[in-house]
C-alpha positions in Angstrom: -7.9 12.8 -12.4 -5.1 11.3 -10.3 -2.1 9.7 -11.8 -0.9 6.3 -10.3 2.3 8.1 -9.2 0.3 10.3 -6.7 -1.5 7.3 -5.2 1.7 5.1 -5.2 4.0 7.7 -3.6 1.5 8.5 -0.8 0.9 4.8 -0.2 4.6 4.0 0.0 5.1 6.8 2.5 2.2 5.7 4.7 3.2 2.0 4.6 6.8 3.0 5.5 5.5 5.0 8.5 3.3 2.1 9.6 6.0 -0.6 9.3 8.1 1.4 11.8 5.6 0.2 14.5 5.8 -3.5 13.7 8.6 -6.1 13.5 7.8 -7.2 10.0 9.9 -6.7 6.8 8.2 -5.3 3.7 9.4 -7.3 0.7 7.5 -5.3 -1.8 4.7 -2.8 -2.5 3.0 -2.7 -5.9 -0.1 -1.3 -7.6 -2.6 -4.0 -8.6 -4.3 -3.8 -12.1 -3.3 -0.9 -14.3 -2.2 1.3 -11.3 -4.9 3.9 -11.9 -7.2 5.4 -9.3 -10.8 4.4 -10.0 -13.9 6.4 -9.2 -16.5 4.7 -6.9 -19.4 6.9 -5.7 -17.8 10.0 -4.1 -14.5 8.2 -3.6 -11.6 7.1 -5.8 -10.1 3.7 -5.3 -6.5 2.5 -5.6 -5.7 -1.2 -5.4 -2.3 -2.3 -4.1 -0.4 -5.4 -3.1 2.0 -5.8 -0.2 4.4 -8.6 0.6 5.7 -8.8 4.2 7.5 -11.4 6.2 7.7 -12.1 9.9 6.3 -14.6 12.4 2.6 -15.5 12.0 1.7 -13.3 15.0 3.8 -10.3 13.8 2.1 -10.5 10.4 -1.4 -10.7 12.1 -0.6 -7.6 14.2 0.7 -5.7 11.1 -2.5 -6.6 9.1 -4.6 -5.4 12.0 -2.6 -2.2 12.2 -3.0 -1.7 8.4 -6.7 -2.1 8.7 -6.8 0.4 11.6 -4.5 2.9 9.9 -6.5 2.8 6.6 -10.0 2.5 8.0 -11.6 2.8 4.5 -9.4 0.0 3.1 -10.9 -3.3 2.0 -8.6 -6.4 2.2 -9.3 -8.3 -1.0 -7.0 -11.3 -0.3 -4.4 -12.5 2.1 -2.1 -15.5 1.5 0.3 -16.6 4.2 3.0 -19.2 3.4 5.5 -20.8 5.7 9.2 -20.1 5.3 12.2 -21.2 7.5 11.5 -21.9 11.1 8.7 -19.7 12.5 9.0 -17.2 9.7 6.1 -16.6 7.2 5.5 -14.5 4.1 2.2 -12.8 3.5 0.9 -11.5 0.2 -1.9 -9.0 0.9 -4.0 -7.2 -1.7 -6.2 -4.3 -0.7 -8.2 -1.4 -2.1 -8.1 2.1 -0.6 -11.0 4.5 -0.8 -9.7 8.0 -1.2 -11.6 11.3 -1.3 -10.8 13.0 -4.6 -11.0 16.5 -3.2 -8.0 15.8 -0.9 -6.1 13.9 -3.6 -4.0 12.0 -1.0 -4.0 8.4 0.3 -2.8 10.0 3.5 -6.3 11.5 4.0 -7.7 8.0 4.2 -5.3 7.1 7.0 -5.7 7.4 10.7 -2.9 9.2 12.7 0.3 7.1 13.2 0.4 5.3 16.5 3.6 4.9 18.4 5.1 1.4 18.9 4.4 0.2 22.5 7.4 0.2 24.7 
C-alpha cells in the first residue's frame, strides 16, 4: 500500500517539471481528501489540487499540458477567477490513475516536452 508521501512527492516533482514549460506561477499543490492513494480496478488513484496564476490563455495552455502529461488523469473541477488586469487564478482538482506495480505517479506521466522557442 502506498503512503501519501510517495504520491505527493512524485506529483510535486512532475508538476515542477511541467511548469518549467509554461509561463504560469504555481501558488500551491495539495492532496485532496485524506491524501491516501485509493484502489480502483487495477489502478490506484490519488486526488490532488493545484492553484496556478497567469493570463487566461496561459492557464488554458497549462491545463492542456497537464492533461497531455498525465493522460490517465481526470479533471474533477476547474475554477478560474479574475485578479488584477489580465491576470487570473485557477484552482484545479484532479485524480491520477497510477499502476500499483510501478508505485510512481511518474509512470502515469508522458515524457516532458520542451518549451517552444
